[in-house]
VOMAR-768833 format. One record per residue (C-alpha): residue in three letters; x, y, z. Coordinates in pm, whole numbers. Layout:
<sites>
+--------+--------+--------+--------+
: residu :     px :     py :     pz :
+--------+--------+--------+--------+
:    ALA :      X :      Y :      Z :
...
+--------+--------+--------+--------+
</sites>
This chain:
<sites>
+--------+--------+--------+--------+
: residu :     px :     py :     pz :
+--------+--------+--------+--------+
:    MET :  -4050 :  10229 : -11489 :
:    ASN :  -4100 :   9853 : -11505 :
:    ARG :  -4203 :   9636 : -11212 :
:    VAL :  -4133 :   9262 : -11187 :
:    GLN :  -4241 :   9031 : -10905 :
:    ASN :  -4094 :   8679 : -10917 :
:    ALA :  -4193 :   8352 : -10755 :
:    ASN :  -3987 :   8422 : -10445 :
:    ASN :  -4199 :   8729 : -10377 :
:    THR :  -3908 :   8968 : -10439 :
:    LEU :  -3954 :   9297 : -10622 :
:    ASP :  -3740 :   9445 : -10899 :
:    PHE :  -3795 :   9789 : -11051 :
:    SER :  -3616 :   9924 : -11358 :
:    THR :  -3608 :  10301 : -11359 :
:    GLU :  -3441 :  10595 : -11530 :
:    LEU :  -3415 :  10966 : -11452 :
:    ASN :  -3261 :  11220 : -11688 :
:    GLY :  -3259 :  11592 : -11757 :
:    ASN :  -3056 :  11891 : -11868 :
:    ASN :  -2960 :  12023 : -11524 :
:    LEU :  -2954 :  11839 : -11193 :
:    ASN :  -3020 :  12166 : -11013 :
:    SER :  -3376 :  12169 : -11154 :
:    LEU :  -3465 :  11895 : -10901 :
:    SER :  -3360 :  12104 : -10599 :
:    ASP :  -3708 :  12237 : -10514 :
:    LEU :  -3869 :  11897 : -10561 :
:    LEU :  -3623 :  11718 : -10331 :
:    GLY :  -3572 :  12003 : -10085 :
:    LEU :  -3197 :  12001 : -10151 :
:    ASN :  -2947 :  12238 : -10313 :
:    LEU :  -2816 :  12019 : -10597 :
:    PRO :  -2516 :  12118 : -10813 :
:    PRO :  -2569 :  12263 : -11164 :
:    LEU :  -2453 :  11953 : -11353 :
:    GLY :  -2591 :  11824 : -11679 :
:    PRO :  -2708 :  11681 : -11898 :
:    TYR :  -2746 :  11393 : -11655 :
:    ARG :  -2887 :  11041 : -11655 :
:    VAL :  -2936 :  10795 : -11369 :
:    ALA :  -3065 :  10448 : -11451 :
:    GLY :  -3071 :  10103 : -11296 :
:    SER :  -3279 :   9835 : -11133 :
:    LEU :  -3403 :   9856 : -10776 :
:    GLY :  -3453 :   9519 : -10609 :
:    MET :  -3572 :   9412 : -10264 :
:    THR :  -3483 :   9066 : -10139 :
:    ASP :  -3601 :   9117 :  -9782 :
:    PRO :  -3768 :   9398 :  -9585 :
:    GLN :  -3435 :   9540 :  -9465 :
:    LYS :  -3239 :   9542 :  -9791 :
:    LEU :  -3267 :   9741 : -10111 :
:    ARG :  -3020 :   9697 : -10396 :
:    PHE :  -2984 :   9942 : -10682 :
:    HIS :  -2798 :   9722 : -10933 :
:    ASP :  -2684 :   9765 : -11293 :
:    MET :  -2663 :  10133 : -11201 :
:    VAL :  -2551 :  10393 : -11457 :
:    VAL :  -2467 :  10750 : -11355 :
:    GLN :  -2392 :  10978 : -11650 :
:    VAL :  -2297 :  11347 : -11648 :
:    GLY :  -2205 :  11490 : -11986 :
:    ASP :  -1969 :  11242 : -12150 :
:    SER :  -1866 :  11084 : -11817 :
:    THR :  -2026 :  10753 : -11727 :
:    LEU :  -1994 :  10553 : -11405 :
:    LYS :  -2138 :  10207 : -11352 :
:    GLY :  -2189 :  10008 : -11033 :
:    ASP :  -2420 :   9909 : -10749 :
:    MET :  -2569 :  10051 : -10430 :
:    LEU :  -2687 :   9844 : -10137 :
:    VAL :  -2912 :  10006 :  -9875 :
:    GLU :  -2960 :   9820 :  -9549 :
:    GLY :  -3202 :   9920 :  -9277 :
:    THR :  -3208 :   9818 :  -8913 :
:    PRO :  -3456 :   9540 :  -8830 :
:    SER :  -3758 :   9661 :  -8635 :
:    ASP :  -4061 :   9499 :  -8476 :
:    GLU :  -4267 :   9599 :  -8779 :
:    GLN :  -4018 :   9428 :  -9014 :
:    ALA :  -3975 :   9754 :  -9206 :
:    PHE :  -3692 :   9990 :  -9283 :
:    ALA :  -3568 :  10171 :  -8974 :
:    PHE :  -3276 :  10397 :  -8888 :
:    PRO :  -2984 :  10382 :  -8896 :
:    LEU :  -2957 :  10318 :  -9270 :
:    THR :  -2634 :  10193 :  -9427 :
:    PHE :  -2538 :  10273 :  -9789 :
:    HIS :  -2266 :  10080 :  -9972 :
:    THR :  -2187 :  10228 : -10316 :
:    THR :  -1927 :  10102 : -10563 :
:    LEU :  -1870 :  10276 : -10896 :
:    LYS :  -1626 :  10224 : -11183 :
:    ALA :  -1555 :  10418 : -11499 :
:    GLU :  -1331 :  10379 : -11799 :
:    THR :  -1303 :  10756 : -11851 :
:    ILE :  -1406 :  11061 : -11651 :
:    GLN :  -1390 :  11410 : -11800 :
:    LEU :  -1340 :  11669 : -11523 :
:    ASN :  -1486 :  11939 : -11748 :
:    ASP :  -1823 :  11766 : -11706 :
:    PHE :  -1813 :  11857 : -11335 :
:    GLN :  -1804 :  12237 : -11330 :
:    PHE :  -1959 :  12362 : -11004 :
:    GLY :  -1904 :  12736 : -11044 :
:    ASP :  -2016 :  12925 : -10731 :
:    TRP :  -2241 :  12642 : -10615 :
:    THR :  -2230 :  12532 : -10250 :
:    PRO :  -2440 :  12261 : -10082 :
:    VAL :  -2553 :  12513 :  -9821 :
:    VAL :  -2654 :  12838 :  -9993 :
:    ALA :  -2861 :  12858 : -10313 :
:    GLN :  -2681 :  13007 : -10614 :
:    GLU :  -2913 :  13302 : -10653 :
:    THR :  -2877 :  13400 : -10287 :
:    GLU :  -2606 :  13649 : -10202 :
:    SER :  -2373 :  13543 :  -9925 :
:    ALA :  -2452 :  13641 :  -9568 :
:    ALA :  -2111 :  13803 :  -9536 :
:    ASP :  -2175 :  14033 :  -9835 :
:    ASN :  -2512 :  14138 :  -9699 :
:    ASN :  -2397 :  14159 :  -9339 :
:    ASP :  -2731 :  14002 :  -9258 :
:    THR :  -2748 :  13836 :  -8916 :
:    GLU :  -3053 :  13628 :  -9005 :
:    LYS :  -2886 :  13490 :  -9318 :
:    GLN :  -2574 :  13411 :  -9118 :
:    LYS :  -2785 :  13212 :  -8875 :
:    GLU :  -2963 :  13036 :  -9163 :
:    THR :  -2634 :  12942 :  -9330 :
:    SER :  -2492 :  12818 :  -9002 :
:    SER :  -2806 :  12610 :  -8939 :
:    LYS :  -2793 :  12452 :  -9287 :
:    LEU :  -2426 :  12366 :  -9247 :
:    GLN :  -2492 :  12218 :  -8905 :
:    ASN :  -2767 :  12003 :  -9058 :
:    LEU :  -2539 :  11890 :  -9341 :
:    PHE :  -2256 :  11793 :  -9105 :
:    SER :  -2433 :  11706 :  -8781 :
:    GLU :  -2403 :  11449 :  -8506 :
:    GLU :  -2775 :  11369 :  -8552 :
:    LEU :  -2729 :  11283 :  -8921 :
:    GLY :  -2432 :  11064 :  -8834 :
:    GLU :  -2650 :  10867 :  -8596 :
:    LYS :  -2910 :  10797 :  -8869 :
:    ILE :  -2689 :  10719 :  -9168 :
:    GLN :  -2378 :  10515 :  -9241 :
:    ALA :  -2238 :  10546 :  -9594 :
:    PHE :  -1945 :  10393 :  -9781 :
:    LEU :  -1835 :  10502 : -10129 :
:    ASP :  -1563 :  10356 : -10353 :
:    VAL :  -1489 :  10496 : -10699 :
:    ASN :  -1224 :  10370 : -10942 :
:    VAL :  -1149 :  10538 : -11275 :
:    GLN :   -911 :  10401 : -11536 :
:    GLU :   -852 :  10736 : -11707 :
:    VAL :   -914 :  11090 : -11581 :
:    LEU :   -921 :  11370 : -11840 :
:    SER :   -915 :  11746 : -11796 :
:    GLY :  -1006 :  11886 : -12135 :
:    THR :   -740 :  11747 : -12370 :
:    ASP :   -501 :  11669 : -12080 :
:    THR :   -471 :  11308 : -11965 :
:    LEU :   -413 :  11289 : -11590 :
:    GLY :   -404 :  10912 : -11543 :
:    SER :   -600 :  10677 : -11321 :
:    GLY :   -798 :  10785 : -11016 :
:    GLN :   -930 :  10635 : -10694 :
:    LEU :  -1165 :  10771 : -10428 :
:    SER :  -1274 :  10609 : -10104 :
:    ALA :  -1499 :  10795 :  -9860 :
:    LYS :  -1736 :  10712 :  -9577 :
:    LEU :  -1967 :  10838 :  -9305 :
:    GLU :  -1926 :  10598 :  -9015 :
:    ASP :  -2014 :  10640 :  -8648 :
:    GLY :  -2074 :  11010 :  -8705 :
:    LYS :  -1735 :  11074 :  -8868 :
:    TYR :  -1706 :  11199 :  -9227 :
:    SER :  -1387 :  11059 :  -9382 :
:    LEU :  -1213 :  11091 :  -9716 :
:    ASP :   -990 :  10787 :  -9673 :
:    ILE :   -808 :  10851 :  -9996 :
:    LEU :   -832 :  11059 : -10309 :
:    LYS :   -553 :  10942 : -10539 :
:    LEU :   -465 :  11064 : -10886 :
:    ASP :   -173 :  10923 : -11083 :
:    ILE :    -49 :  11195 : -11317 :
:    PRO :    231 :  11178 : -11576 :
:    GLY :    557 :  11198 : -11380 :
:    GLY :    389 :  11248 : -11044 :
:    SER :     87 :  11199 : -10820 :
:    VAL :   -178 :  11363 : -10602 :
:    TYR :   -288 :  11219 : -10265 :
:    MET :   -546 :  11363 : -10030 :
:    GLN :   -708 :  11259 :  -9702 :
:    ALA :   -962 :  11444 :  -9489 :
:    GLU :  -1176 :  11394 :  -9181 :
:    LEU :  -1462 :  11586 :  -9019 :
:    PHE :  -1610 :  11478 :  -8687 :
:    PRO :  -1905 :  11696 :  -8576 :
:    LYS :  -2028 :  11650 :  -8220 :
:    SER :  -2260 :  11845 :  -7996 :
:    ASN :  -1968 :  11982 :  -7792 :
:    GLY :  -1745 :  12074 :  -8088 :
:    THR :  -1621 :  11979 :  -8435 :
:    SER :  -1276 :  11846 :  -8524 :
:    ALA :  -1123 :  11833 :  -8873 :
:    ASN :   -804 :  11716 :  -9041 :
:    LEU :   -679 :  11766 :  -9397 :
:    SER :   -362 :  11625 :  -9555 :
:    MET :   -243 :  11659 :  -9913 :
:    THR :     64 :  11567 : -10113 :
:    ILE :    115 :  11689 : -10470 :
:    ASP :    425 :  11569 : -10650 :
:    HIS :    543 :  11705 : -10984 :
:    PHE :    206 :  11841 : -11100 :
:    ASP :    196 :  12039 : -11427 :
:    TYR :     -5 :  12347 : -11329 :
:    GLY :    -70 :  12421 : -11696 :
:    ILE :   -356 :  12173 : -11658 :
:    LEU :   -524 :  12418 : -11418 :
:    ALA :   -474 :  12703 : -11665 :
:    ARG :   -636 :  12506 : -11947 :
:    ARG :   -944 :  12438 : -11733 :
:    THR :  -1030 :  12810 : -11764 :
:    VAL :   -841 :  12896 : -12086 :
:    PRO :   -844 :  12581 : -12306 :
:    ASP :   -582 :  12709 : -12553 :
:    SER :   -336 :  12826 : -12283 :
:    ASN :     25 :  12718 : -12330 :
:    LEU :    129 :  12783 : -11970 :
:    LYS :    319 :  12506 : -11795 :
:    GLY :    534 :  12448 : -11490 :
:    VAL :    582 :  12216 : -11193 :
:    LEU :    412 :  12230 : -10852 :
:    ASN :    515 :  12032 : -10543 :
:    LEU :    304 :  12073 : -10229 :
:    ARG :    266 :  11927 :  -9880 :
:    LEU :    -20 :  12032 :  -9652 :
:    ASP :   -121 :  11901 :  -9312 :
:    ILE :   -386 :  12099 :  -9121 :
:    HIS :   -600 :  12024 :  -8818 :
:    SER :   -864 :  12225 :  -8637 :
:    TYR :  -1114 :  12208 :  -8353 :
:    ALA :  -1400 :  12456 :  -8308 :
:    ASP :  -1750 :  12493 :  -8168 :
:    SER :  -1902 :  12466 :  -8517 :
:    PRO :  -1789 :  12380 :  -8874 :
:    LEU :  -1811 :  12748 :  -8974 :
:    GLN :  -1542 :  12836 :  -8717 :
:    LEU :  -1288 :  12570 :  -8815 :
:    LYS :  -1071 :  12802 :  -9025 :
:    GLU :  -1032 :  13035 :  -8728 :
:    HIS :   -849 :  12770 :  -8527 :
:    MET :   -632 :  12595 :  -8786 :
:    GLY :   -296 :  12448 :  -8691 :
:    GLY :    -32 :  12263 :  -8891 :
:    TYR :    180 :  12354 :  -9191 :
:    PHE :    167 :  12431 :  -9562 :
:    ARG :    472 :  12393 :  -9789 :
:    PHE :    503 :  12441 : -10162 :
:    GLY :    747 :  12488 : -10447 :
:    VAL :    657 :  12619 : -10794 :
:    GLU :    898 :  12621 : -11089 :
:    PRO :    731 :  12775 : -11396 :
:    GLU :    828 :  12747 : -11760 :
:    GLU :    559 :  13003 : -11831 :
:    PHE :    389 :  13202 : -11555 :
:    GLU :     82 :  13421 : -11526 :
:    ALA :    -89 :  13568 : -11222 :
:    GLY :   -414 :  13409 : -11110 :
:    ILE :   -355 :  13063 : -11255 :
:    LEU :   -265 :  12883 : -10931 :
:    ASP :   -540 :  12919 : -10672 :
:    LEU :   -298 :  12905 : -10378 :
:    TRP :   -322 :  13191 : -10130 :
:    ALA :     55 :  13243 : -10099 :
:    VAL :    111 :  13230 : -10475 :
:    ASN :   -168 :  13481 : -10534 :
:    ILE :    -14 :  13722 : -10281 :
:    ILE :    322 :  13711 : -10460 :
:    THR :    171 :  13748 : -10805 :
:    ALA :    -42 :  14042 : -10689 :
:    ALA :    278 :  14210 : -10573 :
:    LEU :    477 :  14137 : -10893 :
:    PRO :    393 :  14462 : -11080 :
:    ALA :    509 :  14673 : -10784 :
:    LEU :    822 :  14463 : -10735 :
:    MET :    927 :  14451 : -11099 :
:    LYS :    825 :  14808 : -11187 :
:    GLY :    758 :  14726 : -11551 :
:    SER :   1082 :  14534 : -11607 :
:    SER :   1098 :  14223 : -11822 :
:    SER :   1215 :  14010 : -11532 :
:    GLU :   1115 :  13642 : -11556 :
:    VAL :    990 :  13434 : -11263 :
:    ASN :   1225 :  13143 : -11187 :
:    CYS :   1048 :  12990 : -10887 :
:    LEU :    830 :  13047 : -10582 :
:    ALA :    860 :  12863 : -10252 :
:    GLY :    689 :  12880 :  -9915 :
:    ASP :    694 :  12710 :  -9578 :
:    PHE :    408 :  12834 :  -9358 :
:    ARG :    312 :  12741 :  -9005 :
:    LEU :    -39 :  12769 :  -8863 :
:    ASP :   -118 :  12810 :  -8495 :
:    ASP :   -478 :  12874 :  -8381 :
:    GLY :   -571 :  13047 :  -8706 :
:    ILE :   -251 :  13254 :  -8738 :
:    MET :    -26 :  13172 :  -9036 :
:    THR :    338 :  13285 :  -9048 :
:    PRO :    616 :  13192 :  -9293 :
:    ASP :    949 :  13027 :  -9215 :
:    ILE :   1025 :  13062 :  -9587 :
:    PHE :    848 :  13286 :  -9837 :
:    LEU :   1059 :  13328 : -10150 :
:    LEU :   1023 :  13461 : -10504 :
:    ASP :   1320 :  13433 : -10740 :
:    THR :   1323 :  13623 : -11070 :
:    SER :   1592 :  13690 : -11327 :
:    ASN :   1653 :  14040 : -11184 :
:    MET :   1587 :  14004 : -10812 :
:    ARG :   1520 :  13774 : -10522 :
:    VAL :   1229 :  13860 : -10292 :
:    GLN :   1178 :  13733 :  -9939 :
:    GLY :    861 :  13786 :  -9741 :
:    LYS :    765 :  13792 :  -9375 :
:    GLY :    448 :  13870 :  -9184 :
:    LYS :    126 :  13692 :  -9092 :
:    VAL :   -231 :  13610 :  -9191 :
:    ASP :   -508 :  13605 :  -8929 :
:    PHE :   -781 :  13365 :  -9043 :
:    LYS :  -1012 :  13486 :  -8765 :
:    THR :  -1038 :  13821 :  -8946 :
:    ASP :   -882 :  13726 :  -9286 :
:    ALA :   -641 :  14017 :  -9233 :
:    ILE :   -297 :  14024 :  -9402 :
:    ASP :     16 :  14198 :  -9280 :
:    PHE :    311 :  14108 :  -9505 :
:    HIS :    636 :  14275 :  -9606 :
:    MET :    824 :  14185 :  -9924 :
:    ASN :   1194 :  14270 :  -9938 :
:    PRO :   1358 :  14256 : -10284 :
:    THR :   1733 :  14213 : -10337 :
:    PRO :   1875 :  14301 : -10683 :
:    LYS :   2080 :  14019 : -10837 :
:    ALA :   2343 :  14252 : -10975 :
:    ALA :   2486 :  14573 : -10839 :
:    HIS :   2336 :  14874 : -11020 :
:    PHE :   2370 :  15245 : -10970 :
:    PHE :   2043 :  15398 : -10844 :
:    SER :   1869 :  15064 : -10778 :
:    LEU :   1492 :  15101 : -10723 :
:    ALA :   1446 :  14780 : -10520 :
:    THR :   1195 :  14920 : -10270 :
:    PRO :   1032 :  14696 : -10004 :
:    ILE :    655 :  14679 : -10033 :
:    THR :    371 :  14588 :  -9796 :
:    VAL :     70 :  14365 :  -9851 :
:    SER :   -230 :  14453 :  -9632 :
:    GLY :   -608 :  14427 :  -9642 :
:    THR :   -759 :  14076 :  -9652 :
:    ILE :   -685 :  13750 :  -9829 :
:    PHE :   -986 :  13821 : -10054 :
:    ASP :   -888 :  14181 : -10128 :
:    PRO :   -514 :  14239 : -10078 :
:    ALA :   -375 :  14592 : -10106 :
:    ILE :    -21 :  14651 : -10232 :
:    GLY :    166 :  14955 : -10103 :
:    VAL :    505 :  15104 : -10023 :
:    SER :    592 :  15190 :  -9664 :
:    ALA :    754 :  15523 :  -9574 :
:    SER :   1056 :  15346 :  -9428 :
:    GLY :   1089 :  15148 :  -9750 :
:    VAL :   1099 :  15468 :  -9956 :
:    LEU :   1356 :  15629 :  -9723 :
:    GLY :   1570 :  15317 :  -9737 :
:    THR :   1558 :  15319 : -10117 :
:    VAL :   1657 :  15688 : -10133 :
:    PHE :   1951 :  15622 :  -9899 :
:    ARG :   2068 :  15322 : -10106 :
:    GLN :   2044 :  15526 : -10427 :
:    ALA :   2267 :  15796 : -10281 :
:    ALA :   2512 :  15544 : -10138 :
:    SER :   2522 :  15331 : -10455 :
:    VAL :   2771 :  15568 : -10621 :
:    VAL :   3023 :  15455 : -10357 :
:    THR :   2911 :  15098 : -10282 :
:    VAL :   2835 :  14958 : -10629 :
:    PRO :   3196 :  14954 : -10755 :
:    PHE :   3300 :  14759 : -10445 :
:    GLN :   3011 :  14514 : -10496 :
:    TRP :   3124 :  14452 : -10852 :
:    ILE :   3473 :  14367 : -10727 :
:    PHE :   3408 :  14177 : -10405 :
:    THR :   3054 :  14028 : -10432 :
:    ASP :   2937 :  13727 : -10628 :
:    ASN :   2611 :  13828 : -10796 :
:    LEU :   2308 :  13602 : -10754 :
:    GLU :   2259 :  13378 : -11057 :
:    ALA :   1999 :  13521 : -11299 :
:    ASP :   1826 :  13188 : -11361 :
:    GLY :   1799 :  13110 : -10988 :
:    SER :   1921 :  12758 : -11061 :
:    GLU :   2068 :  12687 : -10719 :
:    VAL :   1795 :  12826 : -10497 :
:    CYS :   1513 :  12700 : -10723 :
:    SER :   1660 :  12350 : -10747 :
:    ALA :   1699 :  12343 : -10368 :
:    ALA :   1342 :  12468 : -10315 :
:    MET :   1188 :  12208 : -10548 :
:    GLN :   1399 :  11922 : -10409 :
:    TRP :   1308 :  12029 : -10057 :
:    SER :    933 :  12033 : -10124 :
:    GLN :    946 :  11707 : -10322 :
:    LYS :   1168 :  11534 : -10066 :
:    ASN :    924 :  11634 :  -9792 :
:    ALA :    637 :  11481 :  -9990 :
:    GLU :    831 :  11157 : -10049 :
:    GLU :    921 :  11125 :  -9681 :
:    ASN :    561 :  11191 :  -9569 :
:    PRO :    341 :  11025 :  -9832 :
:    ILE :    -33 :  10984 :  -9785 :
:    ARG :   -112 :  10621 :  -9868 :
+--------+--------+--------+--------+
</sites>
């Protein structure tokens, strides 16, 4: 650290901090920092008057990702001519290239230490209270009264492994007690990602809003984040708009309202790649639906409504080369319970078809796939009747197209059209 004092009685410090893992500073600072590294923070800290600090020529480096910029900290004038709350932070950062693989958070959260098991797993009331208290402190009305913060980040090129996503922009702030993600924008080849969010904690309740538009995103990029040599690829369109109001941040998910719409058209598909609840439910049910057949997935589509923590589908569709599956039911986010029914329809008339409806129960974290008694009876009846009905279906019924071209094209155009008509700018 170097200290310089010039003729105008201003101070300027040059400083640098580096290490292998940012998390190693958690105990020293009394925070739960993410496990990122190697890291380096360097710059010059200058004071031009008692109420202003400027961290200029700043360099923030994590792995191979480097951001450069400035931070201005302004205090409120006091009688003692010293820093006083509220403090205001203005941070501007720019980067030529950011590698997302440098920012792997794993199971880290800003509230609970990594080595501590979750309160829910332990069913420990004291730990639940501790977690709630930490979250309240992180997003609290009191903190909002002491700090104002503004952050702008611009990146010319965003990489995910060997995938080039395009340019990125982030603008966020904490102002007048409201936490806002004004925009998170990512320009990807052939499409885009936009996101906005807002959290407003107050003593009498917390409100939140989240909006997202994803247009023509190659989900193979997500697969390669966990399996670098994966050749999976496909297109995802998504529109999400959710709002909630609750007594505390921990209860927000129990009172969500809004909608969630998506369309997925895979060239290659594998369960567990897309971390979307509805997609995971369908993929968990695929083995039971396909019964070992070589059926290929053509597309998935969903249109879900949320009302006070209860989610129900207007559309829940899976189209494969052998069958079309439609789902109905609900998810209760107050208890995380699932109650869904998947009804498959064969695309061609076959004698002794085994297209049996299945149920999805349990929770969103641990879904259970089963076959209802009525579903089995219905299948037995259809098998017996198929000797009579199948010949008539061959003659009088147009079979559903094996490639799902019509329904999949309509589903993707619908989800993309919705995103274009309701962009987040």
